[in-house]
C-alpha positions in Angstrom: 5.2 6.9 -7.3 5.5 5.2 -10.6 8.7 3.6 -11.8 9.8 2.0 -15.1 12.2 -1.1 -14.9 15.3 -1.1 -17.1 15.6 -4.8 -16.9 15.3 -6.4 -20.4 13.9 -9.6 -19.1 11.1 -7.9 -17.2 7.7 -8.4 -18.7 5.9 -5.8 -16.4 8.1 -2.7 -16.7 5.9 -0.3 -14.9 5.4 -0.5 -11.2 3.5 1.7 -8.6 4.2 2.4 -4.9 1.8 4.3 -2.9 3.5 6.3 -0.1 1.6 7.7 2.9 3.3 9.8 5.5 1.4 9.8 8.8 1.1 12.5 11.4 3.5 10.6 13.7 6.2 10.8 11.0 5.9 7.0 10.1 5.8 6.1 6.4 3.5 3.4 5.0 4.0 2.1 1.5 1.7 -0.2 -0.5 2.4 -2.0 -3.9 1.9 -5.3 -5.7 4.8 -6.6 -7.8 7.9 -4.4 -8.1 10.7 -5.4 -10.5 14.0 -5.9 -8.8 15.7 -2.8 -10.0 12.9 -0.6 -8.9 12.7 -2.5 -5.6 16.4 -1.7 -4.9 15.8 2.0 -5.7 12.8 2.2 -3.5 14.8 0.6 -0.6 17.5 3.3 -0.9 14.8 6.0 -1.0 13.1 4.6 2.1 16.5 4.4 4.0 17.0 8.0 3.1 13.5 9.0 4.4 14.2 6.9 7.5 17.3 9.0 8.3 15.7 12.3 7.5 12.5 11.7 9.5 14.3 9.8 12.3 11.7 6.9 12.3 12.4 3.2 11.7 10.7 1.4 8.8 8.5 -1.5 9.4 7.3 -3.7 6.3 4.1 -5.6 6.7 3.9 -8.3 4.3 0.6 -9.2 2.4 -0.5 -12.0 0.4 1.3 -12.2 -3.0 -1.3 -12.1 -5.9 -1.2 -15.4 -7.8 -0.1 -13.7 -11.1 3.1 -12.5 -9.4 4.1 -15.5 -7.2 6.5 -16.9 -9.9 8.3 -13.5 -10.2 9.0 -12.8 -6.5 12.5 -12.5 -5.3 11.6 -11.5 -1.6 10.0 -13.7 1.0 6.6 -12.8 2.1 6.9 -12.5 5.9 4.3 -11.1 8.2 6.4 -8.3 9.6 10.0 -7.2 8.9 11.7 -4.6 10.8 14.7 -3.0 9.2 17.1 -1.4 11.7 19.9 -0.3 9.3 21.6 2.9 10.2 
């Protein structure tokens, strides 16, 4: 999935998120830097997928590339489980 940020202060407007739906119904995503507005939309979409598919989302953090460290607004944690319903 490719998204374009509408934030005027954003220097990297285009972001890519790779979605993989596994046989067990779990969804894995991978991306590098995602602007805040795209991140919020992606979170809403993932919550919707979670409710449709009935599986909980697990986010596995990864090392933040050096060129994005000054732009991050989320903490890099090893594993984050979201149990919102």
